[in-house]
BAFIRO-532148 format. One line per field, with one value per residue (C-alpha): residue number from 1; x, y, z. Coordinates in nm, 2 decimals. Layout:
<rs>
resi: NUM | ...
X: X | ...
Y: Y | ...
Z: Z | ...
</rs>
This chain:
<rs>
resi: 1 | 2 | 3 | 4 | 5 | 6 | 7 | 8 | 9 | 10 | 11 | 12 | 13 | 14 | 15 | 16 | 17 | 18 | 19 | 20 | 21 | 22 | 23 | 24 | 25 | 26 | 27 | 28 | 29 | 30 | 31 | 32 | 33 | 34 | 35 | 36 | 37 | 38 | 39 | 40 | 41 | 42 | 43 | 44 | 45 | 46 | 47 | 48 | 49 | 50 | 51 | 52 | 53 | 54 | 55 | 56 | 57 | 58 | 59 | 60 | 61 | 62 | 63 | 64 | 65 | 66 | 67 | 68 | 69 | 70 | 71 | 72 | 73 | 74 | 75 | 76 | 77 | 78 | 79 | 80 | 81 | 82 | 83 | 84 | 85 | 86 | 87 | 88 | 89 | 90 | 91 | 92 | 93 | 94 | 95 | 96 | 97 | 98 | 99 | 100 | 101 | 102 | 103 | 104 | 105 | 106 | 107 | 108 | 109 | 110 | 111 | 112 | 113 | 114 | 115 | 116 | 117 | 118 | 119 | 120 | 121 | 122 | 123 | 124 | 125 | 126 | 127 | 128 | 129 | 130 | 131 | 132 | 133 | 134 | 135 | 136 | 137 | 138 | 139 | 140 | 141 | 142 | 143 | 144 | 145 | 146 | 147 | 148 | 149 | 150 | 151 | 152 | 153 | 154 | 155 | 156 | 157 | 158 | 159 | 160 | 161 | 162 | 163 | 164 | 165 | 166 | 167 | 168 | 169 | 170 | 171 | 172 | 173 | 174 | 175 | 176 | 177 | 178 | 179 | 180 | 181 | 182 | 183 | 184 | 185 | 186 | 187 | 188 | 189 | 190 | 191 | 192 | 193 | 194 | 195 | 196 | 197 | 198 | 199 | 200 | 201 | 202 | 203 | 204 | 205 | 206 | 207 | 208 | 209 | 210 | 211 | 212 | 213 | 214 | 215 | 216 | 217 | 218 | 219 | 220 | 221 | 222 | 223 | 224 | 225 | 226 | 227 | 228 | 229 | 230 | 231 | 232 | 233 | 234 | 235 | 236 | 237 | 238 | 239 | 240 | 241 | 242 | 243 | 244 | 245 | 246 | 247 | 248 | 249 | 250 | 251 | 252 | 253 | 254 | 255 | 256 | 257 | 258 | 259 | 260 | 261 | 262 | 263 | 264 | 265 | 266 | 267 | 268 | 269 | 270 | 271 | 272 | 273 | 274 | 275 | 276 | 277 | 278 | 279 | 280 | 281 | 282 | 283 | 284 | 285 | 286 | 287 | 288 | 289 | 290 | 291 | 292 | 293 | 294 | 295 | 296 | 297 | 298 | 299 | 300 | 301 | 302 | 303 | 304 | 305 | 306 | 307 | 308 | 309 | 310 | 311 | 312 | 313 | 314 | 315 | 316 | 317 | 318 | 319 | 320 | 321 | 322 | 323 | 324 | 325 | 326 | 327 | 328 | 329 | 330 | 331 | 332 | 333 | 334 | 335 | 336 | 337 | 338 | 339 | 340 | 341
X: -3.86 | -3.53 | -3.49 | -3.26 | -3.03 | -3.10 | -2.80 | -2.69 | -2.71 | -2.37 | -2.33 | -2.17 | -2.49 | -2.65 | -2.34 | -2.30 | -2.66 | -2.65 | -2.33 | -2.47 | -2.79 | -2.59 | -2.38 | -2.68 | -2.84 | -2.51 | -2.48 | -2.84 | -2.77 | -2.45 | -2.63 | -2.89 | -2.62 | -2.41 | -2.71 | -2.80 | -2.45 | -2.45 | -2.79 | -2.67 | -2.36 | -2.57 | -2.79 | -2.49 | -2.35 | -2.69 | -2.69 | -2.36 | -2.38 | -2.24 | -2.01 | -1.98 | -1.66 | -1.59 | -1.24 | -1.04 | -1.02 | -0.65 | -0.58 | -0.34 | -0.62 | -0.79 | -0.49 | -0.56 | -0.94 | -0.92 | -0.69 | -0.95 | -1.22 | -0.99 | -0.89 | -1.24 | -1.10 | -1.42 | -1.63 | -1.37 | -1.43 | -1.81 | -1.91 | -1.94 | -1.72 | -1.88 | -1.66 | -1.78 | -1.51 | -1.48 | -1.26 | -1.15 | -1.14 | -1.44 | -1.66 | -1.54 | -1.61 | -1.95 | -2.04 | -1.97 | -2.11 | -2.43 | -2.47 | -2.46 | -2.17 | -2.07 | -1.71 | -1.43 | -1.06 | -0.97 | -0.68 | -0.66 | -0.72 | -1.05 | -1.17 | -1.08 | -1.26 | -1.57 | -1.55 | -1.52 | -1.83 | -2.03 | -2.02 | -1.77 | -1.63 | -1.46 | -1.11 | -0.97 | -0.60 | -0.49 | -0.14 | 0.14 | 0.28 | 0.24 | 0.46 | 0.82 | 1.05 | 1.20 | 1.50 | 1.73 | 2.01 | 2.28 | 2.09 | 2.26 | 1.93 | 1.96 | 1.81 | 1.52 | 1.77 | 1.88 | 1.53 | 1.59 | 1.61 | 1.49 | 1.19 | 0.95 | 0.66 | 0.39 | 0.13 | -0.22 | -0.29 | -0.14 | -0.34 | -0.14 | -0.02 | 0.33 | 0.36 | 0.23 | 0.47 | 0.76 | 0.69 | 0.66 | 1.01 | 1.15 | 0.99 | 1.17 | 1.50 | 1.41 | 1.33 | 1.02 | 0.98 | 0.70 | 0.94 | 1.28 | 1.16 | 0.96 | 0.66 | 0.40 | 0.11 | -0.01 | -0.15 | 0.11 | 0.14 | 0.21 | 0.47 | 0.65 | 0.67 | 0.79 | 1.07 | 1.18 | 1.18 | 1.38 | 1.10 | 1.13 | 1.42 | 1.23 | 0.88 | 0.68 | 0.45 | 0.24 | 0.44 | 0.33 | 0.42 | 0.75 | 0.79 | 0.72 | 0.99 | 1.25 | 1.17 | 1.24 | 1.59 | 1.76 | 1.56 | 1.60 | 1.44 | 1.60 | 1.44 | 1.11 | 0.79 | 0.88 | 1.19 | 0.98 | 0.76 | 1.07 | 1.19 | 0.86 | 0.92 | 0.63 | 0.62 | 0.75 | 0.48 | 0.15 | -0.15 | -0.22 | -0.46 | -0.76 | -1.09 | -1.37 | -1.72 | -1.99 | -1.95 | -2.32 | -2.32 | -1.99 | -2.13 | -2.43 | -2.21 | -1.91 | -1.86 | -1.88 | -1.61 | -1.39 | -1.43 | -1.32 | -1.02 | -0.92 | -0.94 | -0.72 | -0.47 | -0.47 | -0.44 | -0.14 | 0.03 | -0.02 | 0.09 | 0.41 | 0.49 | 0.40 | 0.53 | 0.27 | -0.01 | 0.15 | 0.20 | -0.18 | -0.23 | 0.02 | -0.25 | -0.44 | -0.12 | -0.10 | 0.15 | 0.45 | 0.81 | 1.00 | 1.18 | 0.86 | 0.67 | 0.93 | 0.92 | 0.54 | 0.52 | 0.79 | 0.64 | 0.29 | 0.42 | 0.64 | 0.32 | 0.15 | 0.03 | 0.18 | -0.06 | -0.25 | -0.11 | -0.20 | 0.13 | 0.05 | -0.30 | -0.16 | 0.09 | -0.20 | -0.37 | -0.05 | -0.03 | -0.38 | -0.30 | 0.01 | -0.19 | -0.44 | -0.70 | -0.85 | -0.67 | -0.98 | -1.19 | -1.00 | -1.13 | -1.18 | -0.95 | -1.24 | -1.27 | -0.94 | -1.00 | -0.75 | -0.75 | -0.42 | -0.48
Y: 2.32 | 2.27 | 2.50 | 2.41 | 2.69 | 2.84 | 2.77 | 2.92 | 2.66 | 2.56 | 2.74 | 2.43 | 2.24 | 2.47 | 2.53 | 2.17 | 2.13 | 2.48 | 2.41 | 2.09 | 2.27 | 2.55 | 2.30 | 2.11 | 2.43 | 2.53 | 2.19 | 2.20 | 2.55 | 2.44 | 2.15 | 2.39 | 2.64 | 2.37 | 2.24 | 2.59 | 2.65 | 2.31 | 2.38 | 2.73 | 2.57 | 2.31 | 2.58 | 2.78 | 2.47 | 2.40 | 2.74 | 2.68 | 2.55 | 2.20 | 2.05 | 1.67 | 1.53 | 1.17 | 1.06 | 0.73 | 0.61 | 0.54 | 0.81 | 1.11 | 1.36 | 1.21 | 1.34 | 1.71 | 1.67 | 1.50 | 1.78 | 2.04 | 1.86 | 1.83 | 2.19 | 2.30 | 2.49 | 2.43 | 2.62 | 2.89 | 2.94 | 2.94 | 2.59 | 2.23 | 1.96 | 1.62 | 1.33 | 1.01 | 0.75 | 0.50 | 0.21 | 0.29 | 0.56 | 0.42 | 0.45 | 0.80 | 0.91 | 0.75 | 0.94 | 1.27 | 1.19 | 1.06 | 1.36 | 1.18 | 1.41 | 1.76 | 1.68 | 1.42 | 1.39 | 1.33 | 1.39 | 1.64 | 1.38 | 1.27 | 1.63 | 1.69 | 1.38 | 1.49 | 1.83 | 1.67 | 1.46 | 1.78 | 1.76 | 2.02 | 2.03 | 2.31 | 2.20 | 2.30 | 2.19 | 1.94 | 1.83 | 1.86 | 1.52 | 1.28 | 0.99 | 0.87 | 0.64 | 0.41 | 0.18 | -0.01 | 0.21 | 0.02 | 0.05 | 0.20 | 0.37 | 0.74 | 0.88 | 0.81 | 0.67 | 0.41 | 0.25 | 0.09 | -0.28 | -0.28 | -0.44 | -0.16 | -0.19 | 0.08 | 0.15 | 0.15 | 0.12 | 0.24 | 0.57 | 0.64 | 1.01 | 0.91 | 0.65 | 0.89 | 1.16 | 0.91 | 0.80 | 1.16 | 1.24 | 0.91 | 0.98 | 1.32 | 1.13 | 0.89 | 0.60 | 0.39 | 0.23 | 0.00 | -0.15 | -0.13 | -0.23 | -0.50 | -0.32 | -0.46 | -0.29 | -0.37 | -0.22 | -0.02 | -0.26 | -0.55 | -0.34 | -0.26 | -0.63 | -0.71 | -0.46 | -0.61 | -0.96 | -0.84 | -0.92 | -0.57 | -0.33 | -0.01 | 0.10 | 0.40 | 0.44 | 0.69 | 0.92 | 0.78 | 0.42 | 0.55 | 0.74 | 0.42 | 0.23 | 0.50 | 0.55 | 0.18 | 0.22 | 0.04 | 0.23 | 0.56 | 0.78 | 0.75 | 1.08 | 1.24 | 1.33 | 1.69 | 1.63 | 1.49 | 1.80 | 2.02 | 1.81 | 1.89 | 2.26 | 2.27 | 2.42 | 2.17 | 2.25 | 2.17 | 2.06 | 1.72 | 1.62 | 1.82 | 1.83 | 1.84 | 1.98 | 1.99 | 2.33 | 2.43 | 2.34 | 2.53 | 2.84 | 2.84 | 2.78 | 2.99 | 3.13 | 2.77 | 2.66 | 2.96 | 2.87 | 2.52 | 2.64 | 2.87 | 2.58 | 2.37 | 2.65 | 2.68 | 2.30 | 2.27 | 2.56 | 2.41 | 2.06 | 2.22 | 2.41 | 2.19 | 1.83 | 1.76 | 1.76 | 1.48 | 1.27 | 1.29 | 1.18 | 0.89 | 0.62 | 0.74 | 0.69 | 0.33 | 0.38 | 0.38 | 0.33 | 0.65 | 0.66 | 0.59 | 0.84 | 1.12 | 1.04 | 1.05 | 1.37 | 1.55 | 1.42 | 1.55 | 1.90 | 1.92 | 1.86 | 2.18 | 2.35 | 2.68 | 2.97 | 2.94 | 3.20 | 3.24 | 3.07 | 2.77 | 2.73 | 2.75 | 2.47 | 2.27 | 2.30 | 2.18 | 1.89 | 1.79 | 1.80 | 1.60 | 1.33 | 1.29 | 1.57 | 1.74 | 2.08 | 2.24 | 2.13 | 2.19 | 2.29 | 2.66 | 2.87 | 2.96 | 2.59 | 2.61 | 2.76 | 3.05 | 3.07 | 2.94 | 2.63
Z: 8.93 | 8.75 | 8.47 | 8.19 | 8.08 | 7.75 | 7.53 | 7.20 | 6.91 | 6.77 | 6.44 | 6.29 | 6.34 | 6.08 | 5.86 | 5.73 | 5.60 | 5.47 | 5.28 | 5.14 | 5.03 | 4.87 | 4.68 | 4.56 | 4.43 | 4.26 | 4.11 | 3.97 | 3.83 | 3.67 | 3.50 | 3.36 | 3.26 | 3.08 | 2.91 | 2.80 | 2.67 | 2.49 | 2.34 | 2.23 | 2.08 | 1.90 | 1.77 | 1.65 | 1.48 | 1.33 | 1.18 | 1.00 | 0.64 | 0.61 | 0.35 | 0.30 | 0.15 | 0.05 | 0.14 | 0.15 | 0.50 | 0.47 | 0.22 | 0.28 | 0.24 | 0.55 | 0.75 | 0.69 | 0.70 | 1.03 | 1.15 | 1.04 | 1.25 | 1.55 | 1.54 | 1.45 | 1.15 | 0.97 | 1.23 | 1.25 | 0.88 | 0.89 | 0.80 | 0.93 | 0.76 | 0.74 | 0.62 | 0.45 | 0.47 | 0.18 | 0.11 | -0.25 | -0.52 | -0.73 | -0.42 | -0.35 | -0.71 | -0.71 | -0.40 | -0.56 | -0.90 | -0.75 | -0.53 | -0.20 | -0.10 | -0.20 | -0.28 | -0.31 | -0.38 | -0.75 | -0.98 | -1.26 | -1.53 | -1.37 | -1.35 | -1.71 | -1.82 | -1.64 | -1.81 | -2.15 | -2.06 | -1.99 | -1.61 | -1.50 | -1.15 | -0.95 | -0.87 | -0.53 | -0.52 | -0.26 | -0.35 | -0.61 | -0.53 | -0.82 | -0.74 | -0.75 | -0.94 | -0.68 | -0.71 | -0.48 | -0.33 | -0.52 | -0.85 | -1.16 | -1.27 | -1.23 | -1.55 | -1.79 | -2.04 | -1.79 | -1.79 | -2.14 | -2.10 | -1.74 | -1.57 | -1.48 | -1.25 | -1.28 | -1.02 | -1.16 | -1.53 | -1.86 | -1.80 | -1.48 | -1.48 | -1.38 | -1.65 | -1.92 | -1.82 | -1.80 | -2.16 | -2.28 | -2.15 | -2.29 | -2.63 | -2.63 | -2.59 | -2.86 | -2.63 | -2.65 | -2.31 | -2.42 | -2.68 | -2.49 | -2.14 | -1.98 | -1.83 | -1.59 | -1.41 | -1.06 | -0.74 | -0.54 | -0.25 | -0.49 | -0.67 | -0.34 | -0.27 | -0.62 | -0.59 | -0.26 | -0.41 | -0.71 | -0.95 | -1.10 | -1.13 | -1.07 | -0.98 | -1.08 | -0.78 | -0.58 | -0.35 | -0.02 | -0.12 | -0.23 | 0.10 | 0.30 | 0.10 | 0.14 | 0.50 | 0.56 | 0.42 | 0.13 | -0.14 | -0.31 | -0.57 | -0.91 | -1.00 | -0.92 | -1.11 | -1.06 | -1.26 | -1.54 | -1.53 | -1.56 | -1.85 | -2.02 | -1.94 | -1.70 | -1.35 | -1.09 | -0.85 | -1.02 | -0.82 | -0.97 | -0.70 | -0.58 | -0.41 | -0.67 | -0.64 | -0.91 | -1.07 | -1.04 | -0.67 | -0.61 | -0.79 | -0.56 | -0.25 | -0.33 | 0.02 | 0.16 | -0.09 | 0.00 | 0.37 | 0.30 | 0.10 | 0.39 | 0.64 | 0.41 | 0.40 | 0.78 | 0.82 | 0.59 | 0.77 | 1.11 | 1.00 | 0.85 | 1.17 | 1.46 | 1.50 | 1.78 | 1.53 | 1.34 | 1.65 | 1.70 | 1.34 | 1.37 | 1.44 | 1.13 | 0.93 | 1.04 | 1.33 | 1.10 | 1.22 | 1.28 | 0.94 | 0.75 | 0.97 | 0.89 | 0.52 | 0.50 | 0.71 | 0.50 | 0.17 | 0.26 | 0.36 | 0.04 | -0.17 | -0.05 | -0.37 | -0.48 | -0.55 | -0.88 | -1.12 | -1.48 | -1.57 | -1.35 | -1.49 | -1.84 | -1.74 | -1.60 | -1.94 | -2.11 | -1.87 | -1.95 | -2.32 | -2.27 | -2.09 | -2.37 | -2.32 | -2.62 | -2.65 | -2.78 | -2.49 | -2.17 | -1.83 | -1.82 | -1.60 | -1.36 | -1.27 | -1.08 | -0.74 | -0.70 | -0.32 | -0.19 | 0.03
</rs>
């Protein structure tokens, strides 16, 4: 009888299935572990208080708020930021006044008007950039006095902050711009086109529209809004734009507001220090050409508000009075958030 020799099985015949089995087990375990981590992360995020803010989809505030989300600066400061993008300012203000969001971007005059109406808002400064007075590079306009007899385009309405400040300075110099100049009001994009078509000699416009013009080349600032503040003996760095939150809500969520202000501070610092952050934001800025991109970036950083001192808050009150507020019914000092963003 032929007897087959007993042979030792090849180890490789077992190794391949064993490796496959081990990998399958590890794969299944990794899925459960990742799911567990994700669940734990979701639970942790769910435990953080949320803050909703209405912001213009193409507004400058969206840049820093998007940066906060990208860098998770909200979570690092103990809250979750939720953005509600809107197409225009009325929609943003309606969102916060109706209570559909916690906060929105508004200017100082709006916050003061709400205070006078009996609905106070906490004001967390966003920017000190008001606007600019833009002329062709070869223009002879260099001072307020040079505006007499000129065609002036003004962004917004007769209640525009820049226009009011410009008139105040002109009045101090004995010049009535409404009488000595030809004034027309329009939306900022239309004014930029009017300037290019030589339909006006000078425009008083919002800073980012001015930055876009000057970034293109061929246009310059005749003088800035900060110069007007100085002429009125006010601090040049006053936060004329801010994030506003209903005062009662802000009082009940003080730590949340403080966390938001801290994340703003960090976002502004990072945007000032690292060019790569701006490259990521470039699509949100409309993919501007290099000159415009640099002008927008520099203008945004230059608008970082200075710390709120007693002197600056007093100057904010003076500015409110100069722009038509009742001097006996001004926003109280505690409505200006003191934390430096």
